[in-house]
C-alpha positions as CSV (number, residue, x, y, z in Angstrom):
1,M,-3.2,-9.6,-90.9
2,A,-4.9,-8.2,-87.7
3,A,-5.8,-5.0,-89.6
4,Q,-7.4,-7.0,-92.4
5,L,-9.4,-9.1,-89.9
6,A,-10.6,-6.0,-88.1
7,A,-11.7,-4.5,-91.5
8,L,-13.7,-7.6,-92.1
9,G,-15.3,-7.3,-88.6
10,L,-13.6,-10.5,-87.4
11,E,-11.4,-11.3,-84.4
12,P,-7.9,-12.8,-84.4
13,S,-9.4,-16.1,-83.2
14,A,-11.8,-16.3,-86.2
15,P,-12.2,-19.9,-87.5
16,C,-10.5,-20.5,-90.9
17,L,-11.6,-23.0,-93.6
18,H,-8.8,-24.1,-95.9
19,L,-9.8,-25.3,-99.3
20,P,-8.1,-26.0,-102.7
21,T,-8.1,-23.0,-105.0
22,A,-11.1,-24.0,-107.1
23,A,-13.3,-24.9,-104.1
24,A,-12.4,-21.7,-102.2
25,R,-13.1,-19.5,-105.3
26,A,-16.4,-21.3,-105.9
27,V,-17.6,-20.6,-102.3
28,I,-16.6,-16.9,-102.4
29,K,-17.4,-16.1,-106.0
30,G,-20.8,-17.7,-106.0
31,G,-19.8,-20.7,-108.2
32,V,-21.7,-23.1,-105.9
33,N,-24.7,-22.7,-103.6
34,I,-23.7,-25.7,-101.6
35,H,-20.1,-26.7,-100.6
36,A,-19.6,-30.4,-100.8
37,A,-17.6,-31.8,-97.9
38,A,-16.6,-35.2,-96.5
39,Y,-17.9,-34.3,-93.0
40,A,-20.9,-32.5,-91.6
41,L,-20.6,-28.8,-90.8
42,P,-19.9,-28.5,-87.0
43,D,-23.0,-27.3,-85.1
44,W,-21.1,-24.3,-83.7
45,A,-20.2,-23.1,-87.3
46,V,-23.8,-22.8,-88.5
47,G,-24.3,-19.1,-89.0
48,A,-20.8,-18.2,-87.9
49,E,-18.5,-16.1,-90.2
50,V,-15.4,-18.0,-91.2
51,L,-12.4,-17.0,-93.3
52,V,-12.1,-19.0,-96.5
53,V,-8.5,-19.6,-97.4
54,D,-7.0,-20.7,-100.8
55,D,-4.8,-23.4,-99.3
56,D,-2.7,-23.8,-102.4
57,R,-1.6,-20.2,-102.4
58,R,-2.0,-19.7,-98.6
59,I,-4.1,-16.5,-99.0
60,V,-7.5,-15.4,-97.6
61,L,-10.1,-14.9,-100.4
62,G,-13.0,-13.8,-98.3
63,V,-15.6,-14.5,-95.6
64,A,-18.5,-17.0,-95.8
65,T,-21.4,-18.0,-93.6
66,F,-22.9,-21.5,-93.9
67,G,-26.5,-22.4,-93.1
68,E,-27.7,-25.9,-92.7
69,S,-25.6,-29.0,-93.2
70,L,-27.1,-31.7,-95.5
71,T,-26.4,-35.4,-95.5
72,Y,-26.4,-37.0,-99.0
73,D,-27.1,-40.4,-100.4
74,E,-26.6,-41.2,-104.1
75,T,-30.1,-40.1,-105.0
76,S,-30.1,-36.7,-103.2
77,W,-26.5,-36.1,-104.3
78,A,-27.7,-36.3,-107.9
79,A,-30.7,-34.1,-107.3
80,D,-28.5,-31.3,-105.8
81,A,-25.8,-31.6,-108.5
82,P,-26.6,-28.2,-110.0
83,F,-26.0,-26.6,-106.6
84,H,-22.9,-28.4,-105.3
85,K,-21.3,-29.2,-108.7
86,G,-19.4,-32.1,-107.2
87,G,-19.6,-34.4,-110.1
88,A,-20.6,-38.1,-110.0
89,W,-21.5,-39.8,-106.7
90,P,-18.2,-40.6,-105.1
91,G,-19.4,-43.9,-103.6
92,A,-18.9,-42.6,-100.0
93,P,-21.0,-40.5,-97.6
94,R,-21.0,-36.8,-98.5
95,H,-22.3,-33.7,-96.8
96,G,-23.3,-30.3,-98.2
97,W,-22.9,-27.0,-96.5
98,V,-25.4,-24.5,-97.7
99,V,-23.7,-21.2,-98.5
100,A,-25.8,-18.6,-96.8
101,S,-23.6,-15.6,-97.6
102,A,-20.1,-14.9,-99.0
103,R,-18.1,-11.8,-99.6
104,A,-14.7,-11.4,-101.1
105,C,-11.8,-9.4,-99.7
106,A,-8.5,-8.1,-100.9
107,A,-6.2,-11.1,-101.1
108,A,-4.0,-11.3,-97.9
109,P,-1.6,-14.0,-96.5
110,A,-3.5,-16.6,-94.4
111,P,-2.9,-15.8,-90.7
112,A,-1.1,-18.4,-88.7
113,S,-2.9,-17.8,-85.5
114,V,-6.5,-18.4,-86.5
115,A,-8.2,-21.7,-85.9
116,R,-8.2,-24.2,-88.8
117,F,-11.1,-26.5,-89.4
118,Q,-8.6,-29.3,-89.7
119,Q,-7.5,-28.6,-86.1
120,F,-11.0,-29.2,-84.7
121,R,-10.0,-32.7,-83.5
122,T,-9.9,-34.4,-80.2
123,V,-6.6,-34.1,-78.4
124,A,-6.1,-37.0,-76.0
125,K,-5.9,-36.0,-72.4
126,A,-2.4,-36.8,-71.2
127,T,-0.4,-36.5,-68.0
128,G,2.7,-34.4,-67.8
129,P,3.3,-30.7,-68.6
130,G,0.8,-29.0,-70.9
131,F,-2.1,-26.6,-71.1
132,S,-5.8,-27.2,-70.4
133,V,-8.8,-25.2,-71.6
134,V,-12.1,-25.7,-69.9
135,G,-15.5,-24.1,-70.2
136,G,-19.1,-24.6,-71.3
137,G,-18.9,-28.2,-70.0
138,A,-16.0,-29.0,-72.4
139,E,-12.3,-29.7,-71.6
140,G,-9.2,-30.0,-73.7
141,F,-5.6,-30.7,-72.9
142,V,-2.6,-29.8,-75.2
143,P,0.7,-31.5,-74.2
144,L,3.7,-29.2,-74.0
145,E,5.4,-30.9,-76.9
146,T,2.3,-30.1,-79.1
147,V,2.3,-26.5,-77.9
148,R,5.9,-26.2,-79.1
149,T,5.0,-27.4,-82.6
150,L,2.5,-24.6,-83.1
151,A,3.3,-21.4,-85.1
152,P,6.2,-19.7,-83.2
153,I,6.0,-16.0,-82.4
154,P,8.8,-13.9,-80.9
155,V,7.6,-12.5,-77.6
156,P,9.5,-9.7,-75.8
157,W,8.9,-8.9,-72.2
158,G,10.9,-6.5,-70.1
159,D,14.5,-6.7,-71.1
160,R,14.1,-10.4,-72.0
161,G,12.8,-12.2,-75.1
162,G,11.4,-15.5,-75.8
163,V,9.4,-17.7,-78.2
164,G,5.8,-18.5,-77.7
165,V,2.5,-19.3,-79.4
166,S,-0.8,-17.3,-79.5
167,V,-3.5,-18.3,-77.0
168,S,-5.9,-18.7,-80.0
169,A,-3.6,-21.3,-81.6
170,V,-3.5,-23.4,-78.4
171,V,-7.3,-23.2,-78.1
172,A,-7.6,-24.2,-81.8
173,A,-5.6,-27.4,-81.0
174,C,-8.3,-28.5,-78.6
175,P,-11.4,-30.6,-79.3
176,V,-14.2,-28.9,-81.3
177,D,-16.5,-28.4,-78.3
178,V,-13.8,-26.4,-76.6
179,V,-13.3,-24.3,-79.7
180,A,-17.1,-23.7,-79.8
181,A,-17.1,-22.6,-76.2
182,S,-14.2,-20.1,-77.0
183,V,-16.3,-18.6,-79.8
184,S,-19.2,-17.8,-77.4
185,C,-17.4,-17.1,-74.1
186,A,-17.6,-13.7,-72.4
187,A,-14.2,-13.8,-70.7
188,G,-11.4,-16.0,-69.5
189,I,-9.3,-16.6,-66.4
190,F,-5.8,-18.0,-66.6
191,H,-4.6,-20.2,-63.7
192,A,-1.0,-21.0,-62.6
193,A,0.2,-24.3,-61.1
194,D,0.8,-22.6,-57.7
195,G,-2.8,-21.3,-57.5
196,A,-2.3,-17.8,-58.8
197,K,-4.7,-16.6,-61.4
198,T,-5.8,-13.6,-63.4
199,P,-9.1,-11.9,-62.9
200,P,-11.5,-12.3,-65.8
201,I,-10.1,-11.0,-69.1
202,P,-12.8,-9.8,-71.5
203,R,-13.0,-11.8,-74.7
204,D,-12.0,-8.7,-76.7
205,D,-8.5,-9.0,-75.1
206,L,-8.4,-12.7,-74.2
207,F,-6.9,-14.0,-77.5
208,C,-4.3,-11.3,-77.8
209,G,-2.0,-13.1,-75.3
210,Y,0.8,-15.5,-75.8
211,L,2.1,-18.6,-74.0
212,V,5.9,-18.3,-73.9
213,H,7.7,-21.7,-73.9
214,S,11.3,-21.1,-74.8
215,T,14.1,-18.5,-74.7
216,E,15.3,-16.8,-77.8
217,A,17.9,-19.5,-78.1
218,G,15.3,-22.2,-78.0
219,D,16.0,-23.4,-74.5
220,P,13.3,-24.0,-71.8
221,L,12.5,-20.9,-69.8
222,P,15.0,-20.6,-66.9
223,R,12.1,-19.5,-64.6
224,G,8.4,-19.0,-64.9
225,G,8.0,-22.1,-67.1
226,P,7.3,-24.4,-68.7
227,L,4.6,-22.0,-70.0
228,R,4.5,-18.3,-69.1
229,L,1.5,-16.1,-70.0
230,N,2.4,-12.8,-71.5
231,Y,0.4,-10.0,-73.1
232,P,1.6,-7.0,-75.2
233,A,2.0,-3.9,-73.1
234,G,-1.2,-2.0,-72.7
235,V,-3.5,-4.9,-73.4
236,A,-5.8,-6.5,-70.7
237,V,-4.3,-4.0,-68.2
238,G,-5.3,-4.7,-64.5
239,L,-3.9,-4.6,-61.0
240,S,-0.7,-6.4,-60.4
241,V,-0.3,-9.0,-57.6
242,C,0.7,-6.3,-55.1
243,G,-2.3,-4.2,-56.1
244,K,-0.1,-1.1,-56.5
245,E,0.3,-0.8,-60.3
246,Q,-1.6,-1.3,-63.5
247,K,0.0,-3.8,-65.9
248,S,-0.7,-6.3,-68.6
249,P,-0.8,-10.0,-67.4
250,D,2.5,-11.9,-66.9
251,L,1.7,-15.2,-65.2
252,K,4.4,-17.7,-64.4
253,G,3.7,-21.4,-64.6
254,C,0.5,-21.0,-66.5
255,V,-1.4,-24.3,-66.9
256,R,-5.0,-23.6,-67.6
257,L,-7.5,-21.3,-69.2
258,E,-11.0,-21.2,-67.8
259,L,-13.6,-19.9,-70.2
260,V,-16.3,-17.8,-68.5
261,M,-19.5,-18.3,-70.4
262,G,-22.3,-15.8,-70.7
263,A,-23.3,-12.6,-72.5
264,R,-20.4,-10.5,-73.6
265,E,-20.7,-7.6,-71.2
266,P,-17.9,-5.4,-69.7
267,V,-16.1,-7.3,-67.0
268,P,-16.4,-5.3,-63.7
269,V,-13.3,-3.7,-62.4
270,Q,-11.7,-5.9,-59.7
271,T,-10.8,-4.6,-56.3
272,E,-7.3,-4.9,-54.9
273,S,-8.3,-7.9,-52.8
274,E,-9.9,-9.7,-55.8
275,A,-7.5,-9.0,-58.6
276,Y,-4.0,-10.1,-59.1
277,F,-2.0,-10.6,-62.3
278,G,1.1,-12.8,-62.3
279,N,3.0,-14.2,-59.5
280,L,6.3,-12.4,-59.8
């Protein structure tokens, strides 16, 4: 799916709107000018490109951009009926997302790692093991048991293997203000429980990483857990903890992602005294 996302000009962390078949087709094929919804379009999503998924068939139909979000009463609902085609007034508050643009794509399986609108919910801050994401004045906490319920991905590293989840999936499980910050951040810094941290990882690479939580057999990690940050070889390469080799991040006991806000510019190369990946 990564290749299809790249062809659409989108990143692996692109937000994803899941709709029933008829509604998804109407948005992408121009059947409606306004998408009728039970909730207001999130502020961060105004003008953002989102994948539109046929949730009945679990396939991506295309990409849409929404403009303003309208709030309806019975009178205004009836007046806009030719545009949203939502039928009679449902007797409950309704919102309308103005479809600014839409383009179809070749049908492809819905990616498991992208953020779903349904996941833009508040996750209660809890004590105990888990993973925090902070940035842009927002903070989210995902308990370890929740992390383990996200879409599993086999993650090899060295001569070992494990099971993990994508960084983007964990961010998507955070409150909406954290997700919004992740859309506009310039980079990210991962922190370990013992104080070790990565230097800033540019956003282009940031969401390519994984948080490993189990062995291949499903057991807790024997060392480096409960969550261990891992990146594919050759991605986000930087100086190791000893400063003598270039390698992709491998951080034991990873507990937090700090989003670095600002314009997306190349992150300066770190000096040996500033940069260290992992805590091997």
